[in-house]
C-alpha positions in Angstrom: 0.0 0.0 0.0 2.9 2.4 0.9 4.4 1.7 -2.6 1.2 2.5 -4.3 0.8 5.8 -2.4 4.5 6.7 -3.1 4.0 5.9 -6.8 0.8 8.1 -6.9 2.6 11.0 -5.2 5.6 10.7 -7.6 3.5 10.6 -10.7 1.4 13.5 -9.5 4.5 15.6 -8.7 6.0 14.8 -12.1 2.9 15.9 -14.0 2.6 19.1 -11.9 6.3 19.8 -12.4 5.8 20.2 -16.2 3.2 22.8 -15.6 5.7 24.9 -13.6 8.2 25.0 -16.5 6.3 27.8 -18.2 6.9 30.8 -16.0 4.1 33.3 -15.3 5.8 36.2 -17.2 6.0 33.9 -20.3 2.3 33.3 -20.6 0.6 35.3 -23.3 -2.4 37.4 -22.5 -4.5 36.0 -25.3 -5.7 32.5 -24.2 -5.9 31.3 -27.8 -2.3 32.3 -28.6 -1.1 30.8 -25.3 -2.9 27.5 -26.2 -1.2 27.5 -29.6 2.2 28.3 -27.9 1.8 25.4 -25.5 0.8 23.0 -28.4 3.8 24.0 -30.4 6.1 23.8 -27.4 5.0 20.3 -26.7 6.2 19.2 -30.2 9.7 20.6 -29.7 12.5 18.8 -28.0 14.7 20.6 -25.3 18.2 20.5 -26.7 19.6 20.1 -23.2 17.2 17.6 -21.7 16.7 15.8 -25.1 13.8 13.6 -24.2 11.6 16.4 -22.8 9.6 19.0 -24.6 10.5 22.7 -24.2 7.1 23.1 -22.7 8.1 21.0 -19.7 11.8 21.8 -19.4 13.3 24.3 -17.1 16.5 24.6 -19.1 17.6 28.1 -20.3 17.6 27.0 -23.9 14.1 25.7 -23.5 13.0 29.0 -22.0 14.6 30.8 -24.9 12.8 28.6 -27.4 9.5 29.1 -25.7 10.0 32.8 -25.9 10.8 32.6 -29.6 7.6 30.6 -30.2 5.6 33.2 -28.4 7.2 36.1 -30.2 6.6 34.6 -33.6 2.9 33.8 -32.6 2.4 37.5 -31.6 4.1 38.5 -34.9 1.4 36.5 -36.7 3.3 33.4 -37.9 1.3 30.2 -38.3 2.1 27.1 -36.3 3.8 25.4 -39.3 5.9 28.5 -40.0 7.1 28.6 -36.4 8.0 24.9 -36.4 9.8 25.3 -39.8 11.7 28.3 -38.3 12.9 26.2 -35.3 13.7 23.2 -37.5 15.6 25.4 -39.9 17.8 26.6 -37.0 18.3 23.4 -35.1 17.4 20.6 -37.6 14.9 17.7 -37.4 16.4 16.6 -34.1 14.5 19.4 -32.3 11.2 17.7 -33.2 10.0 15.2 -30.6 8.5 13.2 -33.5 10.8 13.8 -36.5 9.5 13.0 -39.9 10.8 10.0 -41.8 13.2 11.5 -44.4 16.4 10.3 -46.0 18.3 12.4 -43.4 16.4 10.8 -40.5 16.3 7.2 -41.6 19.2 6.3 -39.3 17.4 8.0 -36.4 14.3 5.9 -37.0 16.2 2.7 -37.7 18.8 2.9 -34.9 16.6 1.3 -32.2 15.9 -1.7 -34.3 19.5 -2.0 -35.5 20.8 -1.8 -31.9 18.2 -4.4 -30.7 19.2 -6.8 -33.5 22.9 -6.3 -32.8 22.3 -6.9 -29.1 20.3 -10.1 -29.8 23.1 -11.3 -32.2 25.8 -10.7 -29.6 23.8 -12.6 -26.9 23.2 -15.5 -29.3 26.9 -15.7 -30.2 27.9 -15.4 -26.6 25.7 -18.3 -25.5 26.5 -20.4 -28.5 30.2 -20.1 -27.8 29.8 -20.9 -24.1 28.7 -24.5 -24.9 31.7 -25.1 -27.1 34.2 -23.9 -24.6 35.9 -26.8 -23.0 38.4 -25.9 -20.4 41.3 -28.3 -20.8 43.8 -28.6 -18.0 47.4 -29.0 -19.0 48.9 -32.4 -18.2 51.2 -32.6 -15.2 54.8 -33.3 -15.9 56.3 -36.5 -14.4 58.1 -34.4 -11.7 54.8 -32.6 -10.8 53.0 -36.0 -10.5 55.6 -37.3 -8.2 55.5 -34.2 -6.0 51.7 -34.5 -5.9 51.8 -38.1 -4.9 54.3 -37.3 -2.1 52.1 -34.5 -0.8 49.0 -36.7 -0.9 50.8 -39.6 0.9 51.9 -37.4 3.7 
């Protein structure tokens, strides 16, 4: 029961922590623009945290990117134009869900390649373990005599 309560508290604190990343002075006065800013920010990866959106990151670079998104929204850019601007600056890596292109094929294929390589290594390791026979070197005549003397005493 204690573990369940601890897990609930931890998950609640993590979900609330992401709401604290956007600071009050960053929030736009227009609720519609702020909603668009949050939606765009949730699509963009924090370049420091790497597996966290800029919307939920407290890193300085995430704060700067959130500011750029809001400035461009106020200037009248569309959501697509803002995303294109950020991708133009930082590349497809800044997208949490990058598109499948010739430049990003390795990014999409890397998990499968690594999993297959790991499975192959495990297979080869266990296959070779069965064929390993540890052979002890034969004792010389002198060593056998010393061993017999030791055992007899």
